C-alpha positions in Angstrom: 106.8 30.0 66.6 109.0 27.0 66.4 109.6 24.6 63.4 110.9 21.2 64.4 111.3 18.1 61.7 111.5 14.7 63.1 112.6 16.5 66.2 112.1 16.9 70.2 112.2 20.0 72.2 113.1 19.9 76.4 111.2 21.9 78.8 112.1 24.9 77.5 108.2 27.0 77.1 108.0 28.2 73.6 105.5 29.7 71.4 103.5 26.7 69.5 105.9 24.5 68.3 105.4 22.9 64.4 106.2 19.4 63.6 105.4 17.9 60.0 105.8 13.8 59.3 104.8 13.5 55.8 101.4 14.6 55.2 100.7 15.2 59.2 101.3 18.7 60.7 101.3 18.6 64.5 101.1 22.1 66.5 102.3 21.4 70.1 101.2 24.3 72.9 104.5 24.3 74.8 104.4 26.2 77.9 104.6 23.0 80.9 104.9 24.6 83.7 101.8 26.4 83.7 99.9 23.9 82.1 100.4 25.2 78.3 98.0 28.5 79.3 98.3 30.7 75.7 99.8 33.9 76.0 99.1 37.1 73.6 102.3 36.0 71.7 100.7 32.6 70.9 98.0 34.1 69.3 99.5 35.2 66.0 102.1 31.9 65.8 98.8 29.8 65.6 97.5 31.9 63.1 100.5 32.4 61.1 100.9 28.4 61.6 97.1 27.5 60.4 98.3 29.9 57.1 101.3 27.5 56.8 99.5 24.6 57.2 96.8 25.3 54.5 99.2 26.7 52.1 101.3 23.7 51.7 99.3 21.1 49.4 101.4 17.8 51.0 99.6 18.4 54.2 96.5 16.5 54.6 95.5 16.4 58.5 96.5 18.8 61.1 97.0 18.0 65.0 96.7 19.9 67.8 98.4 18.8 71.2 99.8 20.1 74.6 103.3 19.4 76.2 103.3 17.8 79.2 100.4 16.8 81.8 97.7 19.1 80.1 96.3 20.0 77.3 96.1 23.8 77.8 94.9 25.8 81.1 93.2 28.6 78.2 94.1 31.7 77.5 96.1 34.1 80.4 93.7 35.5 82.8 95.9 38.1 83.0 95.1 39.6 79.9 90.9 39.4 80.9 89.5 42.3 82.2 91.0 45.0 80.2 88.1 46.4 77.4 86.9 45.0 74.5 90.1 44.3 73.0 91.3 42.1 75.8 88.5 40.0 76.7 89.3 37.2 76.8 92.6 37.5 74.6 94.4 39.5 72.3 95.8 43.4 73.5 96.5 44.4 70.3 96.8 41.5 68.4 94.9 38.9 67.0 92.0 38.0 69.4 91.4 35.1 71.2 88.3 34.3 69.0 89.7 35.3 65.5 92.1 32.6 65.9 89.7 30.0 67.2 87.1 30.7 64.4 90.0 30.4 62.1 90.7 27.2 63.2 87.3 26.3 62.5 87.4 27.2 59.2 90.9 25.1 58.2 90.2 23.5 55.2 92.3 20.2 56.7 90.7 17.7 59.0 91.7 18.3 62.6 92.4 16.2 65.6 92.8 17.5 69.3 94.7 15.0 71.2 93.7 16.1 74.5 96.4 14.5 76.6 95.2 16.0 79.7 92.9 18.5 81.4 91.3 21.3 79.1 90.3 24.5 80.8 88.7 27.9 80.3 89.5 29.1 76.7 91.2 25.7 75.3 88.3 23.9 75.6 86.6 26.2 72.8 90.0 25.7 71.0 89.4 21.8 71.1 86.1 22.3 70.0 86.8 24.1 67.0 88.9 20.8 65.9 86.8 18.6 63.7 87.4 15.3 66.0 88.7 15.3 69.7 90.6 11.9 71.3 90.9 12.1 74.7 92.6 10.2 77.4 89.9 8.9 79.9 91.8 10.9 83.4 90.9 14.2 81.2 88.9 16.8 83.1 87.1 19.9 81.7 85.3 23.4 82.8 84.4 26.7 81.6 85.1 29.3 84.5 83.4 32.7 82.6 80.7 32.5 85.2 82.9 32.5 88.2 84.8 35.5 86.8 82.4 37.7 85.7 83.1 37.1 81.7 80.2 37.0 79.5 82.0 34.7 76.6 82.5 35.7 73.1 79.8 35.3 71.1 81.2 32.9 68.5 82.8 30.3 71.1 78.8 29.8 72.7 78.1 29.6 69.3 80.3 26.6 69.0 78.9 25.1 72.0 75.3 25.4 71.3 75.6 24.0 68.0 78.6 21.3 68.6 77.2 20.2 72.0 73.3 21.2 72.6 71.6 23.7 74.4 71.2 22.2 77.4 75.3 20.9 77.7 75.9 24.5 76.5 73.9 26.2 79.5 75.2 23.5 82.2 78.8 24.2 81.2 78.6 28.0 81.0 76.1 29.1 83.4 77.3 26.3 86.7 81.5 26.4 85.7 81.1 22.6 86.7 84.4 21.0 86.2 83.2 17.2 84.2 85.7 14.2 83.9 86.3 12.3 80.4 83.7 9.9 80.7 80.7 12.8 80.6 82.7 15.0 77.9 82.6 11.7 76.2 79.0 11.2 76.7 78.0 15.0 75.9 79.6 14.5 72.7 82.9 16.5 73.4 84.8 14.0 73.1 85.0 11.9 70.0 86.7 9.3 71.6 88.0 8.3 75.2 91.3 5.8 75.5 93.7 5.1 78.1 96.6 7.1 78.1 98.8 4.6 76.6 97.0 4.1 73.5 96.7 8.3 72.9 99.1 8.1 70.2 97.7 4.7 68.2 94.3 5.9 68.2 95.0 9.5 66.9 97.6 7.7 64.2 95.1 5.6 63.4 92.4 8.6 62.6 95.0 10.9 61.1 96.1 8.0 58.7 92.3 7.5 58.0 92.0 11.2 57.0 95.6 11.6 54.9 94.0 8.9 53.2 90.5 10.5 52.0 90.3 12.7 48.9 91.3 16.3 50.0 89.0 18.2 48.6 85.9 16.6 48.7 87.3 16.7 53.0 87.5 20.3 52.0 84.2 21.0 50.5 82.2 19.0 53.3 84.0 20.3 55.8 83.0 23.7 54.9 79.3 22.5 54.3 78.7 20.5 57.7 80.4 24.1 59.0 77.8 26.4 57.7 75.0 24.3 58.2 75.8 23.7 61.9 76.4 27.7 62.0 72.2 28.2 60.4 74.6 29.9 57.4 74.8 27.5 54.4 76.0 28.9 51.0 73.9 26.3 48.9 75.1 27.4 45.8 79.1 27.2 46.3 78.0 23.4 47.6 76.1 22.7 44.8 78.9 23.8 42.7 81.7 21.9 44.6 79.0 18.8 44.7 78.8 18.9 40.4 82.4 19.8 39.9 83.0 16.5 42.2 81.1 14.7 39.9 83.9 15.2 37.1 86.8 15.8 39.1 90.4 14.1 39.4 89.2 12.8 42.6 86.4 10.6 41.7 87.7 9.2 38.5 90.8 8.1 41.5 88.4 6.6 43.7 86.3 5.0 41.3 89.5 3.3 39.8 90.5 2.3 43.4 87.5 0.9 43.9 87.5 -1.6 40.6 90.8 -2.3 41.3 90.2 -3.3 45.0 93.3 -0.9 45.8 93.4 1.8 48.6 93.1 5.5 46.5 95.9 7.5 45.4 95.1 11.2 46.3 
């Protein structure tokens, strides 16, 4: 795993690269010559970065993106077919499913900056983010049916809960490639922009999220994810609600509203 602050790497492939700028963390998949196809060592690196980001109270939003002309070609197909521990990814290390689940449950809000094509397992990686902003030339497909692969259950559940049964069936069972406009129509993309507007739109959303109350967002994100899975911890959600009514965030939020200024959380 690589850590870079206010700097950029060249074309040398590597495990995912972390950049921290103020309250924003960016993870960049960094194997552009192979369309950022994920390797086994990338999975452990991603988990370590997720832990590091979540432990830093100064970070308020995570952006996940790719180097070069694609977001990601998914997981290395050479690792598929070796049995339960390598289908679709993992060997002796963490499974791809575990990495994507961890991303979905990350406490802070996440944005996937889809700078190009998104294929295979990376479609689920992007779907695990809270928001997906993509260029108008993006495309996606899920080739599991063509490969003879029954996809892992939590990935199918994410497709169903976020896109709906009909869209999940279409994408999984036909393995059809769709373009950015259709990705937007079915709700896969949160927004679609021209390539030269991508960074500005990502920055706009990241700034909006970074300025909101972190504990309130963290708790509501958890509840939304639990509702989507049909597994709400009602008692915990109600405790978070009650705690928020007397917490420091609501005091600052109400004060800033009365003073007609931006809150400082």
